[in-house]
Every structure is written in structure tokens, then in C-alpha cells.
Backbone as a printed PyTorch tensor [residue, N CA C, xyz], in Angstrom:
tensor([[[119.1880,  89.9170, 114.7300],
         [117.9380,  90.4670, 114.8630],
         [117.9570,  91.6850, 115.8910]],

        [[117.7980,  93.0610, 115.3640],
         [117.5000,  94.7540, 115.5270],
         [116.1640,  95.1910, 116.3760]],

        [[115.6310,  95.1420, 117.7200],
         [115.3140,  95.3810, 118.3080],
         [114.6910,  96.5650, 118.7450]],

        [[113.5740,  97.0770, 118.5310],
         [113.1360,  98.7970, 118.8140],
         [112.5200,  99.1620, 120.1620]],

        [[113.1900,  99.6940, 121.4260],
         [112.6340,  99.6580, 122.7820],
         [111.5790, 100.7820, 122.6370]],

        [[110.8000, 100.8520, 123.1590],
         [109.9440, 102.5480, 123.6690],
         [109.9280, 102.0920, 124.8800]],

        [[108.9300, 103.2430, 125.4480],
         [108.4180, 102.9700, 127.1770],
         [107.3010, 103.6500, 127.2350]],

        [[106.8000, 103.3240, 128.3680],
         [104.8200, 103.5840, 128.2560],
         [105.0890, 103.2530, 129.7880]],

        [[103.9210, 104.1130, 130.1960],
         [102.9020, 103.5270, 131.1220],
         [102.5240, 102.5690, 131.7240]],

        [[102.0950, 101.8620, 132.3230],
         [100.8320, 100.5440, 132.2310],
         [101.2780, 100.4150, 133.5270]],

        [[ 99.6370, 100.8640, 133.6870],
         [ 98.7570, 100.6440, 135.1800],
         [ 99.5900, 101.5360, 136.2770]],

        [[100.1330, 102.9220, 135.8830],
         [100.7530, 104.0820, 136.8520],
         [102.1850, 103.2000, 136.5980]],

        [[102.6520, 102.5020, 136.8940],
         [104.5480, 101.8960, 135.8420],
         [104.8650, 102.6530, 134.7920]],

        [[106.3520, 102.8740, 135.0740],
         [106.8770, 103.3760, 133.8290],
         [107.4660, 101.8330, 133.5380]],

        [[107.1690, 101.1480, 131.7880],
         [107.4340, 100.1500, 131.9380],
         [108.2130, 100.4280, 130.0820]],

        [[108.8130,  99.6360, 129.6710],
         [110.0370,  99.4980, 128.2060],
         [109.3180,  97.6930, 127.5590]],

        [[108.7080,  97.7240, 126.2150],
         [108.8560,  97.3630, 125.6500],
         [110.1250,  97.3130, 124.3890]],

        [[110.3170,  95.7200, 123.9210],
         [111.3820,  95.4950, 123.2470],
         [110.8490,  94.6610, 121.9040]],

        [[110.5890,  94.8430, 120.9940],
         [110.0190,  94.3960, 119.8760],
         [110.9160,  94.6830, 118.6260]],

        [[110.7660,  93.7250, 117.7690],
         [110.7870,  93.6940, 116.3020],
         [110.4920,  95.0200, 115.8060]],

        [[111.0490,  95.9360, 114.6790],
         [110.4740,  97.0940, 114.2250],
         [109.1250,  96.7870, 113.5070]],

        [[109.2000,  95.5920, 112.6870],
         [108.0270,  95.1620, 112.0980],
         [106.1140,  94.7850, 112.8650]],

        [[106.4130,  94.4560, 114.3270],
         [105.5340,  94.3330, 115.0490],
         [105.4100,  95.5620, 115.2100]],

        [[106.4700,  97.1900, 115.5680],
         [105.9500,  98.1600, 115.7400],
         [105.2260,  98.7190, 114.8580]],

        [[105.6350,  98.4910, 113.7780],
         [104.8200,  99.0610, 112.5020],
         [102.7890,  98.2130, 112.4110]],

        [[102.8000,  96.9400, 113.3560],
         [101.2140,  97.1430, 113.0240],
         [100.5190,  97.7680, 114.5900]],

        [[101.3810,  97.8380, 115.1530],
         [100.5560,  98.6080, 116.6140],
         [100.4350,  99.8290, 116.2700]],

        [[101.4640, 100.5370, 115.0970],
         [101.3840, 102.1590, 114.5490],
         [ 99.8480, 101.8810, 114.1050]],

        [[100.1040, 100.7620, 113.2720],
         [ 99.3670, 101.0730, 111.9780],
         [ 97.5560, 101.2090, 113.0080]],

        [[ 97.1080, 100.1490, 113.9590],
         [ 96.9150,  99.8330, 114.2340],
         [ 96.1380, 101.1910, 115.6340]],

        [[ 96.9370, 101.9270, 116.1370],
         [ 96.6010, 102.5030, 116.6510],
         [ 95.8560, 103.9970, 116.2480]],

        [[ 96.3870, 103.8240, 115.5820],
         [ 96.4290, 104.6290, 114.2340],
         [ 95.3030, 104.7370, 113.5950]],

        [[ 94.5200, 103.6520, 113.2480],
         [ 93.2660, 102.7910, 112.8260],
         [ 92.1530, 103.3300, 113.8750]],

        [[ 92.5310, 102.8500, 115.6660],
         [ 91.3760, 103.0450, 116.3480],
         [ 91.2380, 103.8580, 116.8300]],

        [[ 92.2150, 104.9260, 116.7950],
         [ 92.3850, 106.6380, 117.1930],
         [ 92.9700, 106.2340, 118.9260]],

        [[ 94.0160, 105.9600, 119.5140],
         [ 94.2490, 105.4710, 120.3370],
         [ 95.4180, 105.4250, 120.8580]],

        [[ 96.1400, 105.4170, 122.2480],
         [ 97.1250, 105.6670, 122.0710],
         [ 98.2240, 104.2690, 122.3250]],

        [[ 99.0560, 104.4030, 122.0990],
         [100.2350, 102.9920, 122.4770],
         [ 99.5870, 102.3860, 123.8570]],

        [[100.0750, 103.3850, 124.8800],
         [ 99.5040, 103.2430, 126.1130],
         [ 98.1530, 102.2220, 126.8310]],

        [[ 97.5380, 102.5740, 125.7210],
         [ 95.8100, 102.3810, 125.9640],
         [ 95.9690, 101.2680, 125.2720]],

        [[ 96.6760, 100.9240, 124.2500],
         [ 96.3910,  99.6620, 123.3660],
         [ 97.0390,  98.6230, 123.9610]],

        [[ 98.5800,  98.7440, 124.9290],
         [ 99.3530,  97.6860, 125.4070],
         [ 98.0740,  97.4860, 126.3090]],

        [[ 97.5220,  98.3280, 127.1180],
         [ 96.7380,  98.6290, 128.7170],
         [ 96.5590,  97.1000, 128.1060]],

        [[ 95.5470,  97.2980, 127.1680],
         [ 93.9440,  96.3250, 127.2090],
         [ 95.1120,  95.0270, 126.2820]],

        [[ 95.7110,  95.0850, 126.4080],
         [ 96.4570,  93.2630, 125.6560],
         [ 97.1460,  93.0330, 127.0890]],

        [[ 97.4120,  94.0260, 127.7970],
         [ 97.6030,  93.3520, 129.2030],
         [ 97.1040,  93.3930, 129.9110]],

        [[ 95.6880,  93.7030, 129.9960],
         [ 94.7150,  93.1720, 130.9940],
         [ 94.3480,  91.8040, 130.1000]],

        [[ 94.2120,  91.4340, 129.0100],
         [ 93.5570,  90.3290, 128.3850],
         [ 94.4630,  89.2120, 128.9580]],

        [[ 95.4090,  89.8300, 128.9670],
         [ 96.7900,  88.2520, 129.2330],
         [ 96.3410,  88.0630, 130.7310]],

        [[ 96.0140,  88.8490, 131.4950],
         [ 95.8270,  89.0180, 133.0140],
         [ 94.6200,  88.3780, 133.4310]],

        [[ 93.2980,  89.0720, 132.6510],
         [ 92.1910,  88.0650, 132.7890],
         [ 92.4720,  86.7300, 132.6980]],

        [[ 93.3020,  85.9430, 131.2840],
         [ 93.4980,  84.7900, 131.1240],
         [ 94.7350,  84.1910, 131.9460]],

        [[ 94.5360,  84.7100, 133.2450],
         [ 95.9510,  84.3570, 133.7800],
         [ 97.0570,  83.6350, 133.3340]],

        [[ 97.1610,  84.0700, 132.7180],
         [ 98.2540,  83.4480, 131.4170],
         [ 99.6320,  84.5190, 132.1300]],

        [[100.3270,  83.3350, 132.2070],
         [102.2520,  83.7350, 132.3550],
         [103.2720,  83.8380, 131.7900]],

        [[102.2560,  84.0060, 129.6580],
         [102.9960,  84.5330, 129.2020],
         [103.7470,  85.7340, 129.0550]],

        [[104.9550,  86.0860, 129.3470],
         [105.6070,  87.6920, 128.8940],
         [104.5250,  88.6240, 127.9780]],

        [[104.7310,  89.4380, 128.3170],
         [103.5260,  91.1820, 127.8700],
         [104.3630,  91.3180, 126.3380]],

        [[105.5200,  90.9190, 126.4000],
         [106.0780,  91.0700, 124.1040],
         [105.6630,  90.0400, 123.6410]],

        [[105.6450,  88.7720, 124.4610],
         [104.7680,  87.2950, 123.0800],
         [102.8670,  87.6180, 123.2610]],

        [[103.0630,  88.5950, 124.5440],
         [101.1480,  88.8670, 124.0410],
         [101.0990,  89.7840, 123.0240]],

        [[102.1620,  90.5990, 122.9250],
         [101.5580,  91.8220, 121.7220],
         [102.2950,  91.5510, 120.3720]],

        [[102.7770,  89.9740, 120.5220],
         [102.8690,  89.8240, 119.0140],
         [102.4690,  88.8520, 118.4820]],

        [[101.4440,  88.1340, 119.9030],
         [100.4400,  87.3810, 119.3530],
         [ 99.0450,  88.6840, 118.9820]],

        [[ 98.8320,  89.1820, 119.7790],
         [ 97.9050,  90.1450, 119.1780],
         [ 98.0960,  91.0280, 117.9830]],

        [[ 99.3170,  91.0550, 117.2030],
         [ 99.7000,  91.6860, 116.4730],
         [ 99.3460,  90.8890, 115.2450]],

        [[ 99.9370,  90.0110, 115.0840],
         [ 99.9340,  88.6610, 114.2860],
         [ 98.1220,  88.6700, 114.0060]],

        [[ 96.9610,  88.2140, 114.9790],
         [ 95.7710,  88.1380, 115.1110],
         [ 95.5250,  89.2570, 114.3140]],

        [[ 95.4960,  90.9730, 114.9810],
         [ 95.0840,  91.8110, 113.9630],
         [ 95.3570,  92.0840, 112.5270]],

        [[ 96.7930,  91.4590, 112.4920],
         [ 97.3860,  91.3110, 110.6260],
         [ 95.9160,  90.2780, 110.2480]],

        [[ 95.8880,  89.5980, 110.7680],
         [ 95.5450,  87.8830, 110.1070],
         [ 93.5880,  88.6510, 110.0770]],

        [[ 93.1170,  89.5560, 110.8570],
         [ 92.0440,  89.4610, 110.9480],
         [ 91.3280,  90.7790, 109.6200]],

        [[ 92.6740,  91.8320, 109.4950],
         [ 92.5450,  92.6470, 108.2060],
         [ 92.5100,  91.9930, 106.9880]],

        [[ 93.5370,  91.1770, 106.9200],
         [ 93.8350,  90.1030, 105.8630],
         [ 92.4020,  89.8860, 105.0840]],

        [[ 91.6120,  89.7220, 106.5520],
         [ 90.1760,  88.8600, 106.1800],
         [ 89.0400,  89.6940, 105.7340]],

        [[ 89.4800,  90.7570, 106.3870],
         [ 88.3190,  91.9320, 105.9790],
         [ 88.1390,  92.1750, 104.6590]],

        [[ 89.4030,  92.1530, 104.4200],
         [ 90.2010,  92.3350, 102.4660],
         [ 89.6930,  91.7820, 101.6160]],

        [[ 89.3920,  90.6890, 102.1060],
         [ 89.1880,  89.3700, 101.2750],
         [ 88.0320,  89.5820,  99.9960]]])
């Protein structure tokens, strides 16, 4: 399976995130709809993960967030 890697600054540190293109498409749509940057959205996801004291990897937290976003969007369109 092909991964796409993107680099961003998170809490003042450069990091990269490798996700499948389908997840990047969801994130791109979300940042466009929400009018925010990718770094800002990933920062929110990371902060929520940290506050929950989760040991879940960031990439997993992003995938779960993307799935929840799609589910919420489809429920809103019903």
C-alpha cells in the first residue's frame, strides 16, 4: 500500500506524517471546509490525543479523526 508523507511543524518541531492518499483527501477537504491549515488541524488532533493521555500514535489518531469526520459529514447530509 502506498503512503504519502507530508512534513509540518507541530508544537514548534518539524515532523512528518505518512498516511494513505484517501486519508489525506479527507484532511484536505476538512481544512478547506474549516478554513484552517494542515498544521493547525493536526495540532488539534495531537492536543486531544495528549489530553486523553493516549499512547495512540499520531498517525492512528489522525486516521480515527478522519473517519469520524466522514461519518459526521454523512450523518449531517442524511
